C-alpha positions in Angstrom: 79.2 35.8 -251.5 80.5 35.7 -254.8 78.4 33.1 -256.9 77.8 32.4 -260.5 74.4 31.1 -260.7 71.2 31.4 -258.8 71.0 28.0 -257.6 74.7 28.4 -256.1 73.3 31.8 -254.7 70.4 30.0 -252.9 73.0 27.3 -251.8 74.8 29.9 -249.8 71.7 31.2 -248.1 70.0 28.2 -247.2 73.4 26.7 -246.1 73.4 29.4 -243.5 69.8 29.0 -242.5 70.5 25.3 -242.1 73.4 25.9 -239.7 71.0 28.3 -237.8 68.5 25.5 -237.5 70.8 22.8 -236.7 72.1 24.8 -233.6 68.5 25.5 -232.4 69.2 29.1 -232.7 66.4 29.7 -235.2 63.5 28.3 -237.0 62.0 28.7 -240.4 58.7 30.2 -240.3 58.4 30.4 -244.0 61.0 30.1 -247.1 60.2 30.6 -250.6 62.7 30.3 -253.5 61.7 31.3 -257.0 64.0 30.8 -259.5 63.4 32.9 -262.8 66.3 31.7 -264.9 69.9 30.3 -264.0 71.0 33.9 -263.2 67.6 35.5 -261.6 65.4 34.6 -258.8 63.5 35.9 -255.7 64.0 34.5 -252.0 61.9 35.2 -249.2 60.9 34.0 -245.7 60.7 34.5 -242.3 63.3 33.0 -239.4 62.3 33.2 -235.8 64.7 33.1 -233.2 64.7 31.4 -229.6 63.8 35.0 -228.0 60.7 35.0 -230.4 62.2 37.9 -232.4 61.8 37.5 -236.3 63.6 38.3 -239.5 61.4 39.1 -242.3 63.8 39.2 -245.5 63.4 39.3 -249.4 65.9 39.6 -252.2 65.5 39.8 -255.8 68.7 38.6 -257.2 69.9 39.2 -260.7 73.5 38.1 -261.3 74.0 39.8 -264.7 74.2 42.9 -262.8 77.2 44.5 -261.2 75.2 44.7 -258.0 73.1 41.6 -258.1 70.5 42.6 -255.3 67.9 44.8 -257.4 65.3 44.6 -254.7 66.0 43.6 -250.8 64.6 44.2 -247.4 65.9 42.7 -243.9 63.4 43.7 -241.5 64.3 42.5 -237.9 61.7 42.9 -235.1 61.6 41.9 -231.2 59.4 39.6 -229.7 56.6 42.4 -229.3 56.8 43.1 -233.0 58.4 46.4 -232.7 61.1 47.4 -235.3 64.9 46.6 -234.2 66.2 47.5 -237.6 65.1 47.1 -241.4 67.9 47.5 -244.1 66.2 48.3 -247.8 66.4 49.8 -251.1 63.2 50.8 -251.6 62.4 54.5 -252.6 62.4 56.9 -249.9 61.0 60.3 -249.1 62.3 62.3 -248.4 65.2 61.0 -250.9 68.3 59.7 -249.4 71.9 60.2 -251.1 72.0 56.1 -251.5 68.8 54.0 -252.5 70.2 51.6 -249.8 69.4 52.4 -246.1 68.6 51.3 -242.5 65.8 52.0 -240.4 66.2 51.8 -236.6 63.5 53.2 -234.1 64.7 56.5 -234.3 66.6 57.2 -237.4 67.0 56.2 -241.3 70.7 56.2 -242.5 71.8 55.7 -245.9 74.2 52.7 -245.8 75.4 50.3 -248.4 73.5 46.9 -248.8 74.6 44.2 -246.1 74.8 40.4 -247.0 72.7 38.0 -245.5 75.4 37.0 -243.3 76.1 40.3 -242.1 72.3 40.7 -241.1 72.7 37.6 -239.1 75.6 38.6 -237.4 74.0 41.7 -236.6 71.0 39.8 -235.1 73.2 38.2 -232.8 75.3 41.0 -231.9 71.9 43.2 -231.1 70.6 40.4 -229.0 73.9 40.1 -227.1 
């Protein structure tokens, strides 16, 4: 999602969310957009899907950086609140080869940061 400003970045994210809402595939439990400048800001929220699974997400974006997502987490849980997967770049113990990683119920793997659309696609693939 190449963008040149934080408002443009948030527009792309909210357009995807609006598409999910319009199709009835999800509802917004919470969405916060905190623009810090034209190039930086924070997005967080919770999307609930029709099977009561939820995606909790947050991103701190700085478009002046070569990798603009300075901090992110995409936590997807089933209707019983059990972890399905979580992508994040928080410090991990033991250290991983990459800061970016993915948690599942059984393993933590080093993996590059996904885009928001890739996370949504994975949710629908996981749900079948």
